[in-house]
Biopython code that builds the backbone (N, CA, C, O; Angstrom):
import numpy as np
from Bio.PDB.StructureBuilder import StructureBuilder

atoms = [
    (1, "UNK", "N", (43.613, -7.252, 13.015)),
    (1, "UNK", "CA", (42.619, -8.050, 12.514)),
    (1, "UNK", "C", (41.475, -7.770, 13.467)),
    (1, "UNK", "O", (41.484, -7.644, 14.692)),
    (2, "UNK", "N", (39.940, -7.667, 12.096)),
    (2, "UNK", "CA", (38.972, -7.499, 12.767)),
    (2, "UNK", "C", (38.154, -8.404, 13.207)),
    (2, "UNK", "O", (38.484, -9.482, 12.713)),
    (3, "UNK", "N", (37.338, -8.500, 13.821)),
    (3, "UNK", "CA", (36.274, -9.656, 13.972)),
    (3, "UNK", "C", (35.150, -9.216, 13.450)),
    (3, "UNK", "O", (34.931, -8.005, 13.483)),
    (4, "UNK", "N", (34.219, -10.098, 12.870)),
    (4, "UNK", "CA", (33.071, -10.326, 11.956)),
    (4, "UNK", "C", (31.870, -9.810, 13.155)),
    (4, "UNK", "O", (31.794, -10.295, 14.284)),
    (5, "UNK", "N", (31.050, -8.811, 12.657)),
    (5, "UNK", "CA", (30.166, -8.617, 13.330)),
    (5, "UNK", "C", (28.960, -9.911, 13.561)),
    (5, "UNK", "O", (28.868, -10.536, 12.504)),
    (6, "UNK", "N", (28.277, -10.322, 14.349)),
    (6, "UNK", "CA", (27.140, -11.310, 14.346)),
    (6, "UNK", "C", (25.985, -10.385, 14.430)),
    (6, "UNK", "O", (26.033, -9.349, 15.094)),
    (7, "UNK", "N", (24.898, -10.781, 13.722)),
    (7, "UNK", "CA", (23.567, -10.358, 14.019)),
    (7, "UNK", "C", (22.665, -11.180, 14.521)),
    (7, "UNK", "O", (22.787, -12.353, 14.168)),
    (8, "UNK", "N", (21.610, -10.871, 15.390)),
    (8, "UNK", "CA", (20.788, -12.004, 15.968)),
    (8, "UNK", "C", (19.672, -12.309, 15.132)),
    (8, "UNK", "O", (19.381, -11.296, 14.495)),
    (9, "UNK", "N", (18.971, -13.203, 14.878)),
    (9, "UNK", "CA", (18.151, -13.932, 14.035)),
    (9, "UNK", "C", (16.905, -12.841, 14.136)),
    (9, "UNK", "O", (16.310, -12.670, 13.073)),
    (10, "UNK", "N", (16.469, -12.137, 15.197)),
    (10, "UNK", "CA", (15.270, -11.166, 15.227)),
    (10, "UNK", "C", (15.864, -9.945, 14.587)),
    (10, "UNK", "O", (15.131, -9.042, 14.183)),
    (11, "UNK", "N", (17.272, -9.886, 14.475)),
    (11, "UNK", "CA", (17.717, -8.327, 14.052)),
    (11, "UNK", "C", (17.496, -8.645, 12.548)),
    (11, "UNK", "O", (16.863, -7.803, 11.912)),
    (12, "UNK", "N", (18.048, -10.035, 11.732)),
    (12, "UNK", "CA", (17.987, -9.985, 10.586)),
    (12, "UNK", "C", (16.365, -9.991, 9.886)),
    (12, "UNK", "O", (15.977, -9.400, 8.879)),
    (13, "UNK", "N", (15.654, -10.827, 10.762)),
    (13, "UNK", "CA", (13.861, -10.715, 10.392)),
    (13, "UNK", "C", (13.593, -9.225, 10.309)),
    (13, "UNK", "O", (13.285, -8.679, 9.250)),
    (14, "UNK", "N", (13.731, -8.525, 11.577)),
    (14, "UNK", "CA", (13.036, -7.028, 11.473)),
    (14, "UNK", "C", (13.860, -6.530, 10.449)),
    (14, "UNK", "O", (13.232, -5.847, 9.640)),
    (15, "UNK", "N", (15.138, -6.656, 10.204)),
    (15, "UNK", "CA", (15.822, -5.774, 8.810)),
    (15, "UNK", "C", (14.936, -6.254, 7.499)),
    (15, "UNK", "O", (14.578, -5.423, 6.665)),
    (16, "UNK", "N", (14.639, -7.525, 7.392)),
    (16, "UNK", "CA", (13.963, -8.143, 6.415)),
    (16, "UNK", "C", (12.645, -7.394, 6.010)),
    (16, "UNK", "O", (12.303, -6.776, 5.002)),
    (17, "UNK", "N", (12.069, -7.686, 7.157)),
    (17, "UNK", "CA", (10.480, -6.984, 7.507)),
    (17, "UNK", "C", (10.595, -5.253, 6.930)),
    (17, "UNK", "O", (9.790, -4.708, 6.175)),
    (18, "UNK", "N", (11.482, -4.808, 7.367)),
    (18, "UNK", "CA", (11.371, -3.401, 6.610)),
    (18, "UNK", "C", (11.460, -3.167, 5.389)),
    (18, "UNK", "O", (11.440, -2.011, 4.968)),
    (19, "UNK", "N", (11.588, -4.341, 4.505)),
    (19, "UNK", "CA", (11.831, -4.076, 3.072)),
    (19, "UNK", "C", (10.849, -4.707, 2.522)),
    (19, "UNK", "O", (10.322, -4.324, 1.477)),
    (20, "UNK", "N", (10.496, -5.749, 3.173)),
    (20, "UNK", "CA", (9.323, -6.902, 2.372)),
    (20, "UNK", "C", (7.662, -6.201, 2.655)),
    (20, "UNK", "O", (6.705, -6.038, 1.898)),
    (21, "UNK", "N", (7.896, -5.885, 4.202)),
    (21, "UNK", "CA", (6.315, -5.553, 4.746)),
    (21, "UNK", "C", (6.145, -4.212, 4.852)),
    (21, "UNK", "O", (5.030, -3.727, 4.660)),
    (22, "UNK", "N", (7.673, -3.112, 5.302)),
    (22, "UNK", "CA", (7.134, -1.768, 5.309)),
    (22, "UNK", "C", (7.535, -0.975, 4.452)),
    (22, "UNK", "O", (7.624, 0.239, 4.634)),
    (23, "UNK", "N", (7.895, -1.710, 3.166)),
    (23, "UNK", "CA", (8.092, -0.761, 2.069)),
    (23, "UNK", "C", (9.223, 0.291, 1.577)),
    (23, "UNK", "O", (9.343, 1.153, 0.707)),
    (24, "UNK", "N", (10.092, -0.355, 2.782)),
    (24, "UNK", "CA", (11.455, 0.598, 2.637)),
    (24, "UNK", "C", (12.152, -0.112, 1.328)),
    (24, "UNK", "O", (11.689, -1.128, 0.809)),
    (25, "UNK", "N", (13.359, 0.584, 0.858)),
    (25, "UNK", "CA", (14.250, 0.166, -0.102)),
    (25, "UNK", "C", (15.262, -0.381, 0.879)),
    (25, "UNK", "O", (15.392, -0.124, 2.075)),
    (26, "UNK", "N", (15.992, -1.248, 0.047)),
    (26, "UNK", "CA", (17.157, -1.939, 0.618)),
    (26, "UNK", "C", (18.179, -0.901, 0.918)),
    (26, "UNK", "O", (18.695, -1.026, 2.029)),
    (27, "UNK", "N", (18.506, -0.119, 0.347)),
    (27, "UNK", "CA", (19.411, 1.225, 0.635)),
    (27, "UNK", "C", (18.697, 1.832, 2.235)),
    (27, "UNK", "O", (19.300, 1.829, 3.308)),
    (28, "UNK", "N", (17.525, 2.237, 2.042)),
    (28, "UNK", "CA", (17.091, 3.147, 3.233)),
    (28, "UNK", "C", (17.301, 2.271, 4.418)),
    (28, "UNK", "O", (18.026, 2.493, 5.388)),
    (29, "UNK", "N", (16.562, 1.263, 4.184)),
    (29, "UNK", "CA", (16.709, -0.148, 5.569)),
    (29, "UNK", "C", (18.114, -0.236, 5.869)),
    (29, "UNK", "O", (18.420, 0.078, 7.020)),
    (30, "UNK", "N", (18.953, -0.560, 5.163)),
    (30, "UNK", "CA", (20.453, -0.598, 5.548)),
    (30, "UNK", "C", (20.648, 0.426, 5.684)),
    (30, "UNK", "O", (21.440, 0.441, 6.627)),
    (31, "UNK", "N", (20.449, 1.552, 5.341)),
    (31, "UNK", "CA", (21.523, 2.984, 6.001)),
    (31, "UNK", "C", (20.838, 3.481, 7.500)),
    (31, "UNK", "O", (21.434, 4.274, 8.229)),
    (32, "UNK", "N", (19.508, 2.902, 7.847)),
    (32, "UNK", "CA", (18.963, 3.358, 9.011)),
    (32, "UNK", "C", (19.370, 2.155, 10.228)),
    (32, "UNK", "O", (19.251, 2.228, 11.451)),
    (33, "UNK", "N", (19.795, 1.244, 9.523)),
    (33, "UNK", "CA", (20.196, 0.012, 10.943)),
    (33, "UNK", "C", (21.817, -0.126, 10.819)),
    (33, "UNK", "O", (22.400, -0.976, 11.493)),
    (34, "UNK", "N", (22.527, 0.742, 9.933)),
    (34, "UNK", "CA", (23.766, 0.838, 10.180)),
    (34, "UNK", "C", (24.611, -0.169, 9.420)),
    (34, "UNK", "O", (25.746, -0.408, 9.832)),
    (35, "UNK", "N", (24.138, -0.778, 8.338)),
    (35, "UNK", "CA", (24.819, -2.135, 7.675)),
    (35, "UNK", "C", (24.864, -1.781, 5.998)),
    (35, "UNK", "O", (24.243, -0.842, 5.501)),
    (36, "UNK", "N", (25.532, -2.515, 5.408)),
    (36, "UNK", "CA", (25.351, -2.323, 3.855)),
    (36, "UNK", "C", (24.476, -2.924, 3.624)),
    (36, "UNK", "O", (23.929, -3.755, 4.350)),
    (37, "UNK", "N", (24.066, -2.444, 2.055)),
    (37, "UNK", "CA", (22.738, -2.850, 1.655)),
    (37, "UNK", "C", (22.716, -4.148, 0.735)),
    (37, "UNK", "O", (21.670, -4.744, 0.480)),
    (38, "UNK", "N", (23.904, -4.512, 0.282)),
    (38, "UNK", "CA", (24.179, -5.643, 0.092)),
    (38, "UNK", "C", (24.294, -6.988, 1.140)),
    (38, "UNK", "O", (24.248, -8.136, 0.699)),
    (39, "UNK", "N", (24.406, -6.766, 2.181)),
    (39, "UNK", "CA", (24.466, -7.997, 3.277)),
    (39, "UNK", "C", (22.947, -8.006, 3.988)),
    (39, "UNK", "O", (22.582, -8.779, 4.873)),
    (40, "UNK", "N", (22.194, -6.985, 3.391)),
    (40, "UNK", "CA", (20.780, -7.088, 3.603)),
    (40, "UNK", "C", (20.242, -7.638, 2.463)),
    (40, "UNK", "O", (19.707, -8.710, 2.745)),
    (41, "UNK", "N", (20.147, -7.341, 1.193)),
    (41, "UNK", "CA", (20.052, -8.257, 0.197)),
    (41, "UNK", "C", (20.504, -9.643, 0.141)),
    (41, "UNK", "O", (20.011, -10.360, -0.729)),
    (42, "UNK", "N", (21.353, -10.114, 0.927)),
    (42, "UNK", "CA", (21.874, -11.316, 1.178)),
    (42, "UNK", "C", (20.910, -12.121, 1.853)),
    (42, "UNK", "O", (20.548, -13.229, 1.455)),
    (43, "UNK", "N", (20.330, -11.310, 3.308)),
    (43, "UNK", "CA", (19.585, -11.920, 4.072)),
    (43, "UNK", "C", (18.005, -12.246, 3.455)),
    (43, "UNK", "O", (17.358, -13.240, 3.787)),
    (44, "UNK", "N", (17.540, -11.232, 2.519)),
    (44, "UNK", "CA", (16.513, -11.448, 2.087)),
    (44, "UNK", "C", (16.578, -12.872, 0.945)),
    (44, "UNK", "O", (15.661, -13.641, 0.658)),
    (45, "UNK", "N", (17.869, -12.866, 0.504)),
    (45, "UNK", "CA", (17.885, -14.005, -0.539)),
    (45, "UNK", "C", (17.862, -15.180, 0.629)),
    (45, "UNK", "O", (17.097, -16.117, 0.398)),
    (46, "UNK", "N", (18.330, -15.208, 1.387)),
    (46, "UNK", "CA", (18.618, -16.430, 2.225)),
    (46, "UNK", "C", (17.357, -16.717, 3.196)),
    (46, "UNK", "O", (17.381, -17.575, 4.078)),
    (47, "UNK", "N", (16.482, -16.056, 2.971)),
    (47, "UNK", "CA", (15.387, -15.845, 3.834)),
    (47, "UNK", "C", (14.306, -16.485, 2.787)),
    (47, "UNK", "O", (13.442, -17.286, 3.144)),
    (48, "UNK", "N", (14.427, -16.147, 1.809)),
    (48, "UNK", "CA", (13.285, -16.374, 0.395)),
    (48, "UNK", "C", (13.438, -17.840, 0.255)),
    (48, "UNK", "O", (12.419, -18.518, 0.387)),
    (49, "UNK", "N", (14.659, -18.475, -0.013)),
    (49, "UNK", "CA", (15.522, -19.501, -0.182)),
    (49, "UNK", "C", (15.127, -20.653, 0.604)),
    (49, "UNK", "O", (14.792, -21.698, 0.047)),
    (50, "UNK", "N", (15.144, -20.534, 1.791)),
    (50, "UNK", "CA", (15.152, -21.638, 3.302)),
    (50, "UNK", "C", (13.849, -21.665, 3.588)),
    (50, "UNK", "O", (13.746, -22.524, 4.463)),
    (51, "UNK", "N", (12.666, -21.171, 3.330)),
    (51, "UNK", "CA", (11.158, -21.534, 3.884)),
    (51, "UNK", "C", (11.647, -21.429, 5.393)),
    (51, "UNK", "O", (11.704, -22.447, 6.084)),
    (52, "UNK", "N", (11.956, -20.331, 5.833)),
    (52, "UNK", "CA", (11.348, -19.853, 7.208)),
    (52, "UNK", "C", (12.826, -20.648, 8.118)),
    (52, "UNK", "O", (12.941, -20.257, 9.280)),
    (53, "UNK", "N", (13.815, -21.619, 7.667)),
    (53, "UNK", "CA", (14.633, -22.304, 8.149)),
    (53, "UNK", "C", (16.296, -21.341, 8.335)),
    (53, "UNK", "O", (17.293, -21.665, 8.979)),
    (54, "UNK", "N", (16.034, -20.067, 7.464)),
    (54, "UNK", "CA", (17.347, -19.175, 7.411)),
    (54, "UNK", "C", (17.471, -18.875, 8.944)),
    (54, "UNK", "O", (16.671, -18.987, 9.873)),
    (55, "UNK", "N", (18.847, -18.427, 8.860)),
    (55, "UNK", "CA", (18.951, -17.967, 10.309)),
    (55, "UNK", "C", (19.256, -18.812, 11.498)),
    (55, "UNK", "O", (19.743, -18.236, 12.471)),
    (56, "UNK", "N", (19.040, -20.097, 11.561)),
    (56, "UNK", "CA", (18.741, -20.887, 12.958)),
    (56, "UNK", "C", (19.626, -20.738, 13.866)),
    (56, "UNK", "O", (19.328, -21.231, 14.954)),
    (57, "UNK", "N", (21.043, -20.001, 13.754)),
    (57, "UNK", "CA", (21.743, -19.924, 14.866)),
    (57, "UNK", "C", (23.251, -21.077, 15.261)),
    (57, "UNK", "O", (23.184, -22.252, 14.901)),
    (58, "UNK", "N", (24.107, -20.721, 15.768)),
    (58, "UNK", "CA", (25.339, -21.595, 15.740)),
    (58, "UNK", "C", (24.984, -22.858, 16.560)),
    (58, "UNK", "O", (25.846, -23.727, 16.686)),
    (59, "UNK", "N", (24.166, -22.961, 16.939)),
    (59, "UNK", "CA", (24.076, -24.114, 17.568)),
    (59, "UNK", "C", (24.141, -25.461, 17.211)),
    (59, "UNK", "O", (23.308, -25.469, 16.304)),
    (60, "UNK", "N", (24.573, -26.659, 17.299)),
    (60, "UNK", "CA", (24.754, -27.824, 16.726)),
    (60, "UNK", "C", (23.408, -28.737, 16.572)),
    (60, "UNK", "O", (22.602, -28.966, 17.473)),
    (61, "UNK", "N", (23.345, -29.254, 15.083)),
    (61, "UNK", "CA", (22.422, -29.943, 14.699)),
    (61, "UNK", "C", (22.442, -30.976, 15.645)),
    (61, "UNK", "O", (23.308, -31.069, 16.516)),
    (62, "UNK", "N", (21.483, -31.775, 15.490)),
    (62, "UNK", "CA", (21.507, -33.287, 15.732)),
    (62, "UNK", "C", (21.072, -33.923, 15.098)),
    (62, "UNK", "O", (19.898, -33.643, 14.859)),
    (63, "UNK", "N", (21.572, -35.028, 14.471)),
    (63, "UNK", "CA", (21.158, -36.119, 13.844)),
    (63, "UNK", "C", (20.868, -37.483, 14.296)),
    (63, "UNK", "O", (21.488, -38.157, 15.119)),
    (64, "UNK", "N", (19.544, -37.851, 13.438)),
    (64, "UNK", "CA", (19.508, -38.883, 14.273)),
    (64, "UNK", "C", (20.011, -40.265, 13.072)),
    (64, "UNK", "O", (19.988, -40.233, 11.842)),
    (65, "UNK", "N", (20.371, -41.214, 13.850)),
    (65, "UNK", "CA", (20.938, -42.245, 13.062)),
    (65, "UNK", "C", (20.000, -43.305, 12.893)),
    (65, "UNK", "O", (20.452, -44.193, 12.171)),
    (66, "UNK", "N", (18.849, -43.511, 13.315)),
    (66, "UNK", "CA", (17.743, -44.363, 13.054)),
    (66, "UNK", "C", (16.683, -43.947, 12.801)),
    (66, "UNK", "O", (16.006, -43.115, 13.404)),
    (67, "UNK", "N", (16.385, -44.783, 11.446)),
    (67, "UNK", "CA", (15.288, -44.628, 10.442)),
    (67, "UNK", "C", (14.167, -45.301, 10.911)),
    (67, "UNK", "O", (13.131, -45.313, 10.247)),
]
sb = StructureBuilder()
sb.init_structure("model")
sb.init_model(0)
sb.init_chain("A")
sb.init_seg("    ")
for serial, (resi, resn, name, xyz) in enumerate(atoms, 1):
    if name == "N":
        sb.init_residue(resn, " ", resi, " ")
    sb.init_atom(name, np.array(xyz, "f"), 0.0, 1.0, " ", f" {name:<3s}", serial, name[0])
structure = sb.get_structure()
């Protein structure tokens, strides 16, 4: 069984920047980074939908019970 590769928030944001800010196609950026274009496309979609909250990490969220 293979383990899934995990990418840092910085790597994902740099990859997104190649497409959105530097004019690379998804295919070009993905090829240069050694990832699949559909993975990069998913990151771009998540980033656009989450208003900066995408890729927060694997830490536990703390919820406040007092309102």
